[in-house]
Backbone as a ProteinNet text record, in pm:
[ID]
protein_1_A
[PRIMARY]
MSEIINVSAIAKVEKDKIRKRIEGYRAEGKATPTLASVIVGEDPGSVYYIDMQKKVLESLGGTMLQITLS
[TERTIARY]
83.9	-26.8	99.5	95.7	142.9	69.2	226.1	172	195.2	73.5	97.6	201	321.9	397.3	357	364.7	394.6	462.8	548.7	687.3	670.7	577.7	572.5	592.5	542.7	554.5	717.6	731	876.5	1008.4	973.6	1042.8	1039	931.3	933.7	1005.4	1014.2	1066.1	1205.5	1223.7	1429.2	1503.2	1395.8	1383.2	1465.3	1300.6	1333	1499	1513.9	1648.5	1730.7	1749.6	1860.8	1832.9	1763.6	1777.1	1794	1742.3	1766.9	1938.9	1981.3	2093.6	2230.8	2163.1	2212.9	2254.6	2104.6	2075.6	2168.6	2183.4	2329.7	2424.5	2483.7	2604.4	2641.9	2528.5	2544.6	2546.1	2437.4	2433.1	2567.2	2721.7	2775	2913.3	2919.8	2973.2	3020.8	2983.9	3049.9	3007.6	3035	3060	2976.4	2871.9	2713	2773.8	2672.7	2669.1	2698.1	2747.8	2720.8	2777.7	2649.1	2688.2	2757.1	2852.2	2866.1	2820.9	2804.4	2762.9	2811.6	2874.8	2874.3	2848	2799.2	2725.1	2779.8	2777.9	2870.8	2753.9	2780	2641.2	2511	2421.2	2237.9	2179.3	2169.4	2122.2	1974.6	1841.8	1719.8	1681.8	1713.1	1728.8	1792.7	1925.9	2006.7	2023	1953.8	1926.6	1857.6	1747.3	1595.9	1624	1709.6	1759.6	1840.6	1968.2	2005.1	1977.2	1830.3	1782.4	1653	1674.8	1586	1650.4	1803	1892.1	1926.5	1909.8	1952.8	1779.7	1691.9	1537	1539.9	1582.2	1537.3	1641.4	1804.5	1857.6	1883.7	1855	1860.2	1734.9	1675.1	1508.4	1543.8	1638.5	1661	1814.4	1855.9	1915.4	2091.1	2139.1	2277.3	2292	2416.8	2461.9	2409.9	2443.8	2466.9	2604.6	2656.9	2797.9	2772.8	2744.5	2699.4	2818.6	2915.4	3011	2938.7	2916.5	2894	3078	3012.3	3147.3	3004.7	3086.7	3031.3	3100.3
-147.9	5.1	94.6	226.2	355.8	446.3	558.1	647.1	788.1	830	1001.4	1048.4	1154.9	1197.9	1358.3	1419.5	1533.4	1622.6	1650.1	1692.4	1822.8	1909.6	2044.8	2090.8	1996.7	1930.7	1907.1	1852.3	1777.9	1907.5	1949	2077.3	2206.4	2217.6	2340.3	2225	2180.1	2080.7	2133.9	2085	2063.9	2203.3	2349.6	2486.1	2519.5	2492.1	2508.2	2482.7	2358.6	2309.9	2389.9	2431.3	2495.6	2654.6	2705	2821	2838	2741.6	2758	2729.8	2668.6	2632.7	2764.3	2786.7	2968.9	3023.3	3050.6	3163.1	3140.3	2979.4	2993.2	2981.6	2989.9	3064.4	3157.8	3245.9	3422	3471.5	3382.4	3347.3	3361.9	3296.8	3202.6	3353.5	3361.8	3478.3	3429.7	3295.3	3231.8	3315.5	3257.6	3331.6	3317.9	3353.6	3307.6	3202.8	3113.3	3024.6	3106.5	3039.3	3094.4	3009.7	3037	2952.4	2959.8	2958.7	3025	2942.1	3011.2	2970.2	3022.6	2934.9	3016.8	2971.1	3103.2	3064.1	3129.9	3074.6	3018.2	3147.6	3224.2	3300.9	3342.2	3329.7	3421.9	3263.3	3209.1	3125.2	3098.6	3169.4	3218.8	3130.4	2962.4	2879.7	2902.7	2822.2	2892.9	3012.6	3140.7	3234.1	3250.4	3161.7	3183	3069.6	2922.9	2846.7	2895.9	2982.6	3114.6	3175.8	3260.9	3384.1	3286.9	3140.2	3076.8	3031.4	3018.9	2970.9	3048.6	3189.4	3306.6	3321.6	3327.3	3337.9	3271.7	3152.8	3061.1	3072.9	3103.2	3080.9	3249	3338.6	3459.3	3434.4	3383.7	3372.8	3292.1	3208.1	3151.9	3148.6	3264.7	3383.4	3330	3299.2	3270.1	3396.8	3306.7	3482.8	3397.8	3412.5	3395.5	3478.8	3401.3	3467.5	3421.4	3494.1	3444.4	3516.4	3414.3	3424.6	3438.5	3539	3502.3	3519.3	3422.1	3411.6	3461.2	3516.4	3574.3	3441.5
-8.1	-2	31.8	-66.4	-70.3	25.7	43.8	166.8	144.3	118.4	95.9	149.6	142.5	278.1	201.1	337.7	368.1	275.9	156.8	138.6	225.4	234	311.5	471	547.5	658.2	648.1	605.6	595	603.6	468	467.5	553.7	628	705.2	851.5	843	946.9	1053.7	890.5	856.4	876.4	725	769	904.3	975.7	1147.2	1193.1	1167.2	1265.3	1195.7	1070.6	976.6	1040.2	1049.6	1116	1263.4	1321	1445.2	1484.6	1391.7	1375.2	1352.1	1249.8	1194.2	1329.9	1387	1489.5	1632.6	1615.7	1785.1	1697.9	1558.2	1490.9	1580.3	1491.3	1577	1692.5	1782.1	1937.4	1999.3	1966.5	1998	1920.9	1810.9	1709.7	1633.2	1554.3	1454.6	1394	1239.5	1104.4	1086.2	999.4	925.3	821.7	807.2	711.3	601.2	475.5	371.7	189.8	112.7	-2.9	-59.8	-140.8	-265.7	-422.3	-511	-609.5	-743	-823.8	-916.5	-1032.3	-1138.9	-1278.1	-1385.6	-1492.5	-1571.3	-1677.1	-1756.9	-1871.4	-1760.9	-1915.7	-1861.9	-1886.1	-1828.7	-1889	-1818.5	-1813.1	-1759	-1632.1	-1701.1	-1586.4	-1475.9	-1535.6	-1389.9	-1310.3	-1341.4	-1322.5	-1235.7	-1296.2	-1177	-997	-1084.6	-941.2	-840.1	-923	-780.4	-734.3	-803.7	-756.5	-641.6	-640	-561.5	-435.6	-453	-413	-251.1	-303.5	-250.7	-181.9	-246.5	-96.3	-48	-29	89.8	225	126.6	201.1	336.4	259.7	325	465	407.6	491.2	598.6	565.1	743.8	803.8	726.2	769.7	771.2	624.8	565.8	502.5	431	296.1	198.3	144.4	-60.7	-94.3	-153.8	-249.5	-380	-487.9	-584.9	-734.9	-803	-882.7	-1020.9	-1098.1	-1232.1	-1373.8	-1430.8	-1512.2	-1662.9	-1759.4	-1866.8	-1977.4
[MASK]
++++++++++++++++++++++++++++++++++++++++++++++++++++++++++++++++++++++

């Protein structure tokens, strides 16, 4: 028998864990976790993906370094 998995609920729980972990780093005076992404060219799909990464990461309290090569 198949089971329906509530992926949204799982994602929310995991995001909350990450957010708390990042807040803990900041409270301890440690560096804020940073995601570095390298994008080559101007492919709209890649640009969208990077933008979504940035949006989610910033909502969790992290920072992003984006390197664009043309």
